[in-house]
C-alpha positions in Angstrom: 19.4 6.2 -32.2 20.6 4.7 -28.9 21.9 6.7 -25.9 25.6 6.1 -26.8 25.1 7.5 -30.3 23.3 10.5 -28.9 26.1 11.1 -26.5 28.6 10.8 -29.3 26.6 13.3 -31.4 26.5 15.8 -28.5 30.2 15.4 -27.9 30.8 16.1 -31.6 28.7 19.3 -31.5 30.3 20.5 -28.3 33.8 19.5 -29.0 35.2 22.9 -28.1 34.0 22.5 -24.5 36.3 20.6 -22.0 35.1 17.0 -21.4 35.3 17.4 -17.7 33.0 20.4 -17.8 30.5 18.4 -19.9 30.6 15.5 -17.5 30.1 17.6 -14.4 27.4 19.5 -16.1 25.6 16.3 -16.9 25.8 15.2 -13.3 24.6 18.5 -12.0 21.7 18.5 -14.5 20.8 15.0 -13.4 20.7 16.1 -9.8 18.5 19.1 -10.6 16.2 16.9 -12.7 15.9 14.5 -9.7 15.0 17.3 -7.4 12.4 18.6 -9.8 10.9 15.1 -10.1 10.7 14.9 -6.3 8.9 18.2 -6.0 6.5 17.2 -8.7 5.8 13.8 -7.2 5.3 15.4 -3.7 2.9 18.0 -5.1 0.9 15.3 -6.9 0.7 13.0 -3.9 -0.4 15.9 -1.6 -2.9 17.0 -4.1 -4.4 13.6 -4.6 -4.2 12.0 -1.2 -3.1 14.8 1.3 -6.6 15.6 2.5 -7.9 12.0 2.6 -4.8 10.5 4.1 -3.2 12.9 6.5 -0.7 10.3 7.6 0.7 10.3 4.1 1.6 14.0 4.3 3.3 13.4 7.6 5.3 10.5 6.1 6.3 12.6 3.1 7.5 15.5 5.3 9.6 13.2 7.6 11.2 11.3 4.7 11.9 14.4 2.5 15.6 14.4 3.1 16.3 10.7 2.5 14.0 10.7 -0.5 15.7 13.6 -2.2 19.1 12.1 -1.6 18.0 8.7 -3.0 16.6 10.3 -6.2 19.8 12.3 -6.6 22.0 9.2 -6.1 19.9 7.3 -8.6 20.2 10.0 -11.2 24.0 10.2 -10.6 24.2 6.4 -10.9 22.6 6.5 -14.4 24.6 9.5 -15.7 28.0 8.8 -14.2 29.0 5.8 -16.4 28.1 7.9 -19.5 29.8 11.1 -18.5 33.0 11.9 -20.5 35.3 12.0 -17.5 38.8 10.7 -17.0 39.8 8.5 -14.1 41.3 11.4 -12.1 37.7 12.8 -11.7 35.6 9.7 -12.1 37.3 7.8 -9.2 36.8 10.5 -6.6 33.2 10.9 -7.7 32.6 7.2 -7.4 34.1 7.2 -3.9 31.9 10.2 -3.0 28.9 8.3 -4.5 29.6 5.3 -2.2 30.0 7.5 0.8 26.7 9.2 0.0 25.0 5.9 -0.4 26.2 4.7 3.0 25.0 8.0 4.5 21.6 7.4 2.8 21.3 4.0 4.4 22.1 5.4 7.8 19.7 8.3 7.3 16.9 6.0 6.3 17.6 3.8 9.3 17.4 6.8 11.7 14.2 7.9 10.1 12.7 4.5 10.5 13.6 4.4 14.1 12.3 7.9 14.8 9.0 7.3 13.0 8.5 3.9 14.7 9.1 5.5 18.1 6.8 8.4 17.4 4.1 6.0 16.2 4.4 3.9 19.3 4.4 6.9 21.7 1.1 8.1 20.2 -0.6 5.7 22.6 1.0 7.4 25.6 0.4 11.1 25.4 -0.5 12.0 29.0 2.6 11.4 31.0 1.8 13.6 34.0 -0.2 11.2 36.1 0.1 8.0 34.1 3.0 5.8 35.4 2.7 3.3 32.5 2.9 6.1 30.0 6.0 7.6 31.7 7.6 4.2 31.8 7.1 3.6 28.1 8.0 7.1 27.1 11.3 6.9 29.0 12.3 3.5 27.6 11.4 4.4 24.0 13.2 7.8 24.1 16.4 6.4 25.6 16.5 3.4 23.3 15.8 5.6 20.3 18.6 8.0 21.1 21.0 5.2 21.9 20.0 3.5 18.6 20.5 6.7 16.7 23.9 7.2 18.2 24.9 3.6 17.3 23.6 4.0 13.7 25.6 7.3 13.3 28.8 5.6 14.7 28.4 2.6 12.4 27.6 4.8 9.4 30.6 7.1 9.9 32.9 4.1 10.6 31.7 2.4 7.4 32.2 5.5 5.3 35.7 6.1 6.7 36.6 2.5 6.0 36.0 3.0 2.3 39.3 5.0 2.2 42.4 2.8 2.1 44.5 5.0 4.4 41.8 5.1 7.1 41.1 1.4 6.8 44.7 0.5 7.2 45.0 2.9 10.2 41.9 1.4 11.8 43.2 -2.1 11.4 46.6 -1.3 12.8 44.9 0.7 15.7 42.7 -2.2 16.6 45.5 -4.8 16.2 47.9 -2.9 18.5 47.7 -2.0 22.1 49.9 1.1 21.8 49.5 4.6 23.3 47.2 5.7 20.5 44.7 3.0 21.5 44.9 4.0 25.2 44.3 7.7 24.4 41.3 6.9 22.2 39.9 4.6 24.8 40.3 7.2 27.6 38.7 9.9 25.4 35.8 7.7 24.6 35.2 6.5 28.1 32.8 9.3 29.2 30.7 8.8 26.0 30.6 5.0 26.5 29.8 5.2 30.2 26.9 7.6 29.5 25.6 5.3 26.7 25.8 2.3 29.0 24.1 4.4 31.8 21.4 5.3 29.4 20.7 1.6 28.7 20.7 0.9 32.4 18.2 3.7 33.1 15.9 2.5 30.3 15.9 -1.0 31.8 15.9 -0.3 35.6 14.3 3.2 35.4 15.5 4.9 38.5 14.1 8.0 36.8 11.3 8.6 34.3 10.0 11.5 32.2 8.3 14.0 34.5 9.6 12.4 37.7 10.0 14.9 40.6 13.6 14.7 41.8 16.0 16.5 44.2 19.5 16.6 42.8 22.4 18.7 44.0 19.9 20.4 46.5 17.8 21.5 43.6 14.2 20.4 43.1 12.6 19.9 39.7 11.2 17.5 37.1 12.9 15.3 34.6 12.1 17.1 31.4 14.2 15.1 28.9 16.5 12.1 28.8 19.0 12.3 26.0 21.6 9.8 24.9 24.3 11.1 27.3 22.6 13.6 29.6 19.4 14.4 31.5 17.6 17.8 31.5 16.0 18.7 34.8 13.4 21.5 34.8 13.8 23.3 38.1 10.9 24.8 40.0 12.0 28.4 39.0 12.1 27.4 35.2 15.9 27.0 35.1 17.3 23.9 33.4 20.0 21.7 35.0 21.9 19.4 32.6 23.3 16.3 34.3 25.3 13.4 32.8 23.4 10.1 32.6 26.1 8.4 34.6 25.3 10.6 37.6 22.1 8.8 38.2 23.9 5.5 38.3 26.9 6.5 40.4 25.5 9.0 42.9 22.5 9.2 45.3 19.5 11.4 44.5 15.9 11.8 45.6 13.0 10.6 43.4 9.7 11.8 44.9 7.6 10.0 42.3 9.4 6.7 41.9 6.5 4.4 42.7 3.6 6.8 43.1 3.0 10.5 42.5 1.3 11.0 45.8 3.3 12.7 48.5 3.0 13.5 52.2 3.7 17.1 53.1 5.0 18.2 56.5 4.0 21.3 58.4 5.8 22.3 61.6 4.5 24.8 64.1 5.7 26.0 67.5 3.0 26.8 70.0 2.7 27.5 73.7 2.2 24.9 76.4 -1.3 26.1 77.0 -2.3 25.1 73.4 -5.3 22.8 73.1 -3.8 20.2 70.8 -6.9 18.0 70.3 -8.9 21.1 69.3 -6.2 22.1 66.7 -6.2 18.5 65.4 -10.0 18.5 64.9 -9.8 21.9 63.2 -7.0 20.7 60.9 -9.0 17.6 59.8 -12.0 19.8 58.9 -9.9 22.3 57.1 -8.1 19.7 55.0 -11.4 18.1 53.9 -12.5 21.4 52.4 -9.3 21.8 50.3 -9.4 20.6 46.7 -5.7 19.8 46.9 -6.1 17.0 49.5 -6.2 13.5 48.0 -8.2 12.1 51.0 -5.4 9.8 52.2 -3.4 11.2 55.1 -4.1 13.9 57.6 -2.6 13.9 61.1 -1.3 16.2 63.9 1.2 15.1 66.5 3.4 16.7 69.2 6.9 15.7 68.2 9.1 17.8 70.5 9.1 20.2 73.5 11.7 22.6 74.8 11.8 25.1 77.7 9.6 27.6 75.9 7.3 25.9 73.3 6.0 22.5 72.0 6.4 21.6 68.4 3.5 20.3 66.3 3.9 18.4 63.1 0.9 18.2 60.7 0.9 15.6 57.9 -1.2 16.1 54.8 -1.1 14.2 51.5 -1.6 15.4 47.9 -1.7 13.8 44.5 1.7 15.1 43.3 4.6 17.3 44.3 3.3 20.7 43.2 -0.1 20.1 44.9 1.7 18.9 48.0 3.6 22.2 48.2 0.5 24.3 47.6 -1.4 22.3 50.2 1.3 22.7 52.8 1.4 26.5 52.3 -2.4 26.7 52.4 -2.7 24.7 55.7 0.2 26.5 57.3 -1.5 29.8 56.6 -4.8 28.7 57.9 -3.3 27.1 61.0 -1.5 30.3 61.9 -4.7 32.3 61.4 -6.8 29.9 63.5 -4.4 30.0 66.4 -4.1 33.8 66.2 -7.8 34.4 66.1 -9.4 31.5 68.0 -6.6 30.4 70.4 -4.4 33.4 71.2 -3.2 31.8 74.4 -1.4 29.2 72.2 0.9 31.7 70.6 4.5 31.3 71.6 5.6 33.7 74.4 8.6 34.4 76.6 8.2 33.8 80.4 10.3 35.3 83.2 10.3 35.3 87.0 11.5 38.6 88.6 13.3 38.1 92.0 14.1 41.3 94.0 17.8 41.7 94.7 19.3 42.9 98.1 19.7 46.5 96.8 15.9 46.5 95.9 15.1 45.4 99.5 17.2 48.3 101.0 15.6 50.8 98.7 12.1 49.7 99.6 12.6 49.6 103.4 12.3 53.4 104.2 9.4 53.6 101.9 7.7 51.0 104.0 8.4 52.9 107.3 7.1 56.2 105.8 3.9 54.5 104.8 3.5 53.1 108.3 4.1 56.5 109.9 1.4 58.1 107.7 -1.0 55.4 108.6 -0.5 56.0 112.4 -0.8 59.7 111.9 -4.2 59.3 110.2 -5.4 57.1 113.1 
């Protein structure tokens, strides 16, 4: 007995049930069977190869959604031609099947891009001090998200074009230069500008992942570069979200563009009697004892002088921005303690010259005569 005869026999036995209900039940049963087959196959593969091939388990988990959808579509494709449905139900189901198949292709494409990017980035795990790793991580993440966005746009556009009304509207929209096209263009301009800015950032790389930047008078690190925005992790754990186009159109400071090492500046005001060479020698010895110093730069100079004090500027270098900040605070604290304990004459102070006025002279004159009278009486 072939399949058509079996279906005829079932239809004869269940003639009292509406045909549309039977057809939809067959489709639903096929979908449930496909999901059961997927779970069984997944369990068997994990049981047989999961412990020996860990990469296989990761692949199964990341492809779970597309795999389930593919099995369901395959089951529907086998059952739908045999289901007793009229054209009013079959045609919408066929169109839904086509849309789901297009979505499946887009989903698989995104999964391929994501897994390829993740596999490539496994070679660049340490991005804190490794400039090559930060470069590759930034490029791959930006290209991946831009590619995902393009795949989603193409998938949605293709799915919408399967409908006659939408296809005709799209053709007329692209063919005309009316107000609707202008409105759509203006609405899409921020998205397109950010996507283009993302490609520019991936190629030219004015910023990278974990770069230390100052933007809008806020200091932090580049935590994430998405398709249309950048997340800045500020020093106090806040997050600043900035459009990608900002880094192309406006100036900002990148402290780790070419190297992570930074020179920290310490400014002090001391008295004119300060022994600057002695302070310089002490600073050089103190910096050498610090674990935060990278051994590159240490210097002390007199950069300014006013009517009360002279200004000293100490330069010390560190491996990265956080260590530079900590080193500056450490050296500033030690410099203040050294001047206070070992060179108190160098502390800033106020000077004044007191000149007696005419009233003070008149007041002191009789006092002077009385003192002279007492002196002559004693003699």
